[in-house]
Every structure is written in structure tokens, then in C-alpha cells.
C-alpha positions in Angstrom: 3.8 -7.5 12.2 1.2 -4.7 11.6 -1.0 -6.2 8.7 -0.9 -2.8 6.9 2.7 -2.4 6.7 2.8 -6.1 5.6 0.6 -4.7 3.0 3.0 -2.1 2.1 5.7 -4.1 2.0 3.9 -6.3 -0.1 3.3 -3.5 -2.7 7.2 -2.9 -2.5 7.9 -6.4 -3.3 5.6 -6.4 -6.6 7.4 -3.4 -7.7 10.7 -5.0 -7.3 9.4 -7.8 -9.4 8.7 -5.4 -12.1 12.2 -4.1 -12.1 11.5 -0.9 -9.8 12.4 0.2 -6.5 11.1 -1.8 -3.9 9.1 0.8 -1.9 5.5 0.3 -1.2 2.8 2.6 0.5 -1.1 2.0 1.9 -3.8 4.4 2.7 -5.8 3.5 5.8 -9.3 4.6 7.0 -11.1 3.3 9.9 -9.0 -0.1 9.5 -10.0 -0.5 5.9 -7.3 -0.2 3.2 -8.8 2.6 0.5 -5.5 3.0 -1.4 -2.4 1.2 -2.6 0.8 2.1 -4.2 4.2 1.4 -5.2 7.4 3.3 -6.5 7.2 3.2 -10.3 10.1 5.7 -11.2 11.7 3.0 -13.2 8.8 1.1 -14.8 6.9 4.5 -15.9 10.2 6.6 -16.5 8.6 9.2 -14.3 10.5 10.7 -11.3 7.3 12.0 -9.6 5.7 8.4 -9.4 6.9 7.9 -5.7 5.3 5.1 -3.7 3.0 7.3 -1.8 1.8 9.1 -4.9 1.0 6.3 -6.7 -1.0 5.0 -3.5 -2.9 8.7 -3.3 -3.5 8.5 -7.2 -5.2 5.1 -6.6 -7.2 6.1 -3.4 -10.8 7.0 -3.6 -11.4 10.5 -4.7 -14.2 11.6 -2.5 -14.3 12.4 1.4 -11.0 13.8 1.9 -8.0 12.2 3.9 -8.3 13.9 7.1 -8.7 10.4 9.0 -6.4 8.4 7.3 -2.8 6.9 7.9 -0.2 6.5 5.6 1.8 3.3 5.7 5.3 3.4 3.7 8.1 1.3 3.7 10.3 4.2 3.5 10.0 7.5 5.1 8.6 9.9 2.8 10.7 12.5 0.7 10.0 16.0 0.6 7.8 15.7 -2.5 5.4 12.9 -0.7 5.4 14.9 2.8 4.2 17.8 0.9 1.0 15.6 -0.2 0.7 14.1 3.2 0.5 17.8 4.4 -1.6 19.0 1.6 -4.3 16.4 2.0 -4.3 16.8 6.0 -3.2 13.0 6.4 -2.9 12.9 10.4 -0.4 10.1 10.5 2.3 8.4 8.8 3.8 5.1 9.7 7.3 4.0 8.3 9.3 0.8 8.2 12.4 2.6 8.1 13.9 5.9 7.7 17.7 5.3 7.0 18.1 4.4 3.4 17.2 7.7 1.5 17.0 11.4 2.4 13.5 12.1 4.0 11.3 14.7 5.0 10.2 13.6 8.8 11.3 16.9 10.6 8.9 19.0 7.7 5.8 16.4 8.3 6.5 16.9 12.2 6.5 20.7 12.0 3.1 20.5 10.3 1.3 18.7 13.1 1.8 15.1 11.5 2.3 12.2 13.8 5.2 10.1 12.6 6.0 6.9 13.6 9.1 4.7 12.5 8.9 0.9 13.1 12.7 0.7 12.2 12.0 -2.7 10.6 14.9 -4.8 9.2 12.9 -6.5 6.7 12.6 -2.8 5.0 16.0 -1.6 5.6 17.2 -5.0 4.3 15.1 -4.6 1.3 16.4 -1.3 0.3 20.0 -2.2 1.1 20.0 -5.1 -1.4 18.2 -2.8 -4.0 20.9 -0.3 -3.7 23.6 -2.3 -3.5 22.5 -4.3 -6.8 21.6 -1.0 -8.6 24.2 1.6 -7.4 24.8 3.5 -10.7 20.9 4.0 -11.1 20.6 4.8 -7.3 23.0 7.4 -7.5 21.3 9.0 -10.4 18.3 9.1 -8.7 20.1 11.2 -5.8 21.9 13.6 -8.6 18.3 14.6 -9.5 17.4 15.5 -5.9 18.2 19.1 -4.4 22.0 18.5 -2.8 20.9 20.4 0.4 18.2 17.4 1.1 20.9 15.1 1.4 22.9 16.7 4.0 22.6 14.4 7.5 21.0 17.1 9.2 17.7 16.4 7.2 18.0 12.5 8.0 15.9 12.8 11.3 13.8 9.9 12.5 11.6 8.9 15.6 11.1 5.5 17.1 9.6 4.1 20.5 11.8 1.0 20.8 15.0 1.1 23.0 18.1 -0.4 21.9 21.4 -1.2 23.7 23.1 1.8 24.3 20.3 3.9 24.5 19.9 4.5 28.0 23.7 5.1 28.7 23.5 7.9 25.5 20.6 9.5 26.6 22.0 9.9 30.3 25.3 11.2 28.6 23.3 13.6 26.5 21.8 15.1 29.8 24.8 15.4 31.4 26.8 17.3 28.7 24.1 19.4 27.9 22.8 20.3 31.1 25.3 19.8 33.9 27.9 22.1 32.3 25.4 24.9 31.7 24.0 24.7 35.1 26.9 24.0 37.2 26.0 20.8 38.3 28.2 17.9 39.4 28.3 14.2 38.0 25.6 13.2 40.4 23.0 14.6 38.2 23.9 11.8 35.7 22.7 9.2 38.3 19.3 11.2 38.7 18.7 10.3 35.3 20.2 7.0 34.5 19.0 5.3 37.5 15.2 5.9 37.0 15.8 5.6 33.2 17.3 1.9 33.8 14.1 0.8 35.7 11.9 2.4 33.2 13.8 0.4 30.3 13.6 -2.9 32.5 9.7 -2.7 32.4 8.2 -0.4 29.7 4.6 -1.1 30.6 1.5 -0.8 28.2 0.8 2.7 29.4 4.0 3.8 29.2 6.4 5.1 26.2 9.3 6.4 25.2 10.3 8.8 22.2 13.7 8.7 20.7 14.6 11.4 17.9 17.7 10.4 15.6 19.6 12.4 13.2 21.9 10.6 10.8 21.3 7.2 13.2 22.3 9.3 16.2 20.2 10.2 19.3 19.5 14.2 19.3 16.2 14.2 21.4 13.9 12.1 23.6 10.9 12.2 26.0 8.9 9.5 28.1 5.7 9.0 29.5 5.9 7.0 32.9 3.0 5.6 35.0 3.3 7.4 38.6 0.1 5.8 39.4 -3.2 4.5 38.0 -4.5 8.1 37.6 -1.4 10.0 37.1 1.6 9.8 34.3 4.9 11.7 34.7 6.4 13.3 31.7 10.3 12.7 31.8 13.6 13.1 30.2 12.6 15.9 27.7 15.7 16.5 25.7 16.6 18.3 22.3 19.9 19.0 20.9 20.5 22.5 20.7 21.1 22.2 16.9 17.5 21.4 16.5 15.9 23.8 18.7 13.8 26.5 17.5 12.3 23.7 14.9 9.3 23.0 16.5 10.6 19.5 17.6 10.5 20.1 21.2 6.8 21.0 21.3 6.0 18.2 19.0 7.7 15.7 21.4 5.7 17.0 24.3 2.4 17.3 22.5 3.0 13.5 21.2 3.8 12.6 25.0 0.6 14.4 26.2 -1.6 12.8 23.7 -0.5 9.4 24.6 -1.0 9.9 28.1 -4.7 11.2 27.3 -5.2 8.1 25.1 -3.7 5.7 27.8 -6.8 7.0 30.1 -4.5 8.8 32.7 -6.6 12.1 34.3 -3.7 14.0 35.0 0.0 14.6 34.0 2.7 16.3 35.8 6.7 17.0 35.3 9.4 18.6 37.2 11.9 21.0 35.8 14.2 23.8 37.0 13.7 27.2 37.3 16.9 28.0 35.3 15.3 26.7 32.0 13.0 29.5 31.0 12.8 28.1 27.3 11.6 24.8 28.6 8.9 26.4 31.1 7.6 28.4 28.2 7.2 24.9 26.1 5.5 23.6 29.0 3.2 26.3 29.5 2.3 26.6 25.6 1.4 22.9 25.7 -1.2 23.5 28.8 0.9 22.8 32.0 0.4 24.9 34.8 2.8 25.7 37.6 1.8 23.8 40.7 4.6 24.1 43.4 8.5 25.1 43.8 10.9 23.5 46.1 14.3 24.9 46.6 17.2 22.5 47.8 20.8 21.6 47.7 21.0 19.1 44.7 23.9 18.1 42.2 26.2 20.1 44.3 24.4 23.4 43.8 21.2 25.1 45.2 18.6 24.0 42.7 15.0 25.2 42.4 12.8 22.6 41.0 9.4 23.5 39.7 6.4 21.1 39.3 4.0 21.6 36.5 0.7 19.7 36.1 -2.2 19.2 33.3 -5.6 17.9 33.8 -6.1 15.6 30.9 -9.9 15.2 31.7 -10.8 19.0 30.3 
């Protein structure tokens, strides 16, 4: 396990030993811990002393936090996410995002990179606490804005594939695109076959991003190694209910940034000309149209469009 997440878990366990909620946070700069904290809501009888806030209070006071990463055992709430945005923290790594209302979308919409490690250790720690302190936990939830308890706000992002993901991502592509475009069932195989091959190998220079809401997949994108120099962006998907919130742009930005860091010199993708919103998203991210091909595909005449981006510029 990541040593910094382990340090955050240690903070959470320390808080638990004090009778508090087991949530811990660590602030890291250049591979060095500059702040530690844990939830002290119970110990201090202070509803504002969340783990992330406690961590920032104990971090060094000068120099700013623009090059730091915040590690937390639980996805930050809106209070703590506001502090992340306020102080310009660039990246947040969390142990899990299922146990409490969270503000992942809020952070993503402000350009924060959010990584959900989806660790069983963190989930079990919170689940045990909640089951053993049900009345107290429900009291905490009653203090929150009830709108934030809606499943719509429980958005998380992960990189690991789980059983069923390949099938479900294929299913979403099929039900969201095929009826709208008039394509037949062969579109499913176009998605499923390369996605299944990708799932079997996922190399060091490849990655998938899976967006979930209330535990259900609502979006995806991946970087596939096409050659040593060239990456392909594939399987971009966002549920219609979540469009217009900047999440699609964020998925593309994350994928492009990863491709650049992985050492590719260029990145390309294929889409169809009947998806103008997607084309606009790609162009705004820096892709440029390269070529068009019209042929019979998925029981319909389809014009595919190739977009490319030079990553060396």
C-alpha cells in the first residue's frame, strides 16, 4: 500500500482509539509529509474539525500548497473540498468514497485530480464505526444540508477494473449511443472485443478511468498503447444526467495528461460526425481533425472522424 495512505490510515486509527470517527488525512509535498490530521468531531465537540481541516491546521504555514497532494481515508466532504480548492491543492488521493456524502464532482469541476483507491481497509474501518455508532452517525448526517445526501452527489472515480465492468461499459455504450444513432447490435462487439482485450493486459502505459455515481458506472475513458510513440483515447462515455457539469472535459484532460506523462509523442481518437458535442469537447481539449472515412458500419452509413494531438508541443 502507498506509504502516505498508510500514514493517513494510522491517523484514522489514532482518532478511533480516542473515541473519534476513523478518518485520517496527510498532506504531502515532494514525497515529504508536511501535515497530519484526523477527524476530531467527537473529541473536541467541534463539527468543523474534519480530518482534512485538522491536517491543514497542522501543516506548515508558509509557501502555499500549490504543489501538494492530500491523502484522506475518505472522500472529502464539501467543507474540506472547499479548502482544497481555496488553497490550490492539485491532487487528492482517497482510500474510499462510499461511506459518506462527498464532493468529488465539486473538486473535479475546479480542476483537482481525484484518485479513489477503493481500499477495503478504509471501507471496513468506516463500516464498523458506523454500525457500532449508528445513532451518533445519523446525528452527524442530520447536521448536513439534506441535498448533499442525495445519491446524485455520491460521485467517485477509480482506475481498477472489477468483474462486470467490461460488460457494463459495453452495455452503456449500446443503450446510450446505438438507439440514438440508429446502429444495430454489432456496435456492442465493436466496443466489447477491444475492451476485453485491453482488460486482459492493461500495461504500465495504459489506464482506464471509471466514473461512478452511488456505486453505478456512469462514465469512462481509457488510454490504450497503439505504438511506442502513439496513444489512443477510447471508450469515452458520460451518462446524459451528468453532462454539462465539466466531467466529460475532466475525463479527457486526465487521459491526455496521463498520455503525456507516459511519454507518448501523440494521441489520437476516432469518433463519428453525428456527435457534434463530443467533437466540440475534443477540439476544446486541443485535438485537431485529421481525416474522415465514410463506410457501412453497424447497419448504417457512418462517417468516422479521426482527431489527433501532438503531445510534444
